[in-house]
N, C-alpha and C positions, 0 to 999 in steps of 0.2 A: 661218654662214652668211655669203660675203661681201656685202658690197653689193650689187654687180654681179651673183651670182648672186638675192636676195632682189630684185631691179630690175627682173630679166627674168623671174620667179615672177607678180609682181607686176600687174606688165604682160599673159603670159600670163592671169592670173585675172581684170582688170577687162575682157580682149578676150570672156571665156567666157563673164562672166556675163548671165543673162536670166531670166525671170520662175521658167521651170522650175527652174534651177537655185538660185535665192532660195529659191524656196516649199520645195523640199526640203531644202535648208540649217534653215529655222526649223525645219521641223517635227520635224529632227532632234533642233535642239539643243532643242526646246521638252520631247524625250522625256525628254533628260536631267534638266530641271527650269528652270525661271525664275532667272534671276538674281534680287539684291535690289534690290527696288522695282517685279521685275515685268520679263516681257518678256525677251529677249535686247540684250545691252550688243553694241555694235559692235565693239566691240576682241575679243569673243569670237567674234564672229558673222568679225573678220577673219582672226582666226588659225584656222576651221577652213576658210573657202573656202581658205586658202592652203595648208591641212594641214600647219601648223607652228607646234604647240602651247607652243615654247619662248622665240619672239619678245619680246624686251623690250618695253615699252608705248612704249620711243621708235620702236622699227622699227616696231611696231604702225599710232603712230601718224601716222610718215610713208606707210604702206602706203594706209594707210585714205584719205589725200589724194588718192590716184587710184582708191581704189577706191568714191569715194560718189559721182562722176558715175552711172558702171554702175547702180548698188545703188539709187538713188533711180530711178530711170529703170524700175527692173525692178520695184520696190513701188510705184509707180503704179500698175504693170497688174495687181495684188493689192487688191484693191480689201478683202481679210479681213485685210491686215494693217497697220500705220497707222506710218509713220519719224516719231519722236517724236527732237527737239534739245533736248537739257537747255541749263539756264543759259549 
């Protein structure tokens, strides 16, 4: 995927994020199993939201920067879920 394509996809995904989408994504990912340490890793969630399992860690890190603000806003509306930022 080119950077231009990834940027467009990230922008579209960030604009579409709402509480319902995040809750659905987290439920589906939890059905597949928790990540090491519990919960759902942000990289896994970003890959899921973008529907791109083959993104490199560098691409996911870049995308996460743009997806994080609407993701946090959506999670604030979902009291059953906690956004935990590691060390």
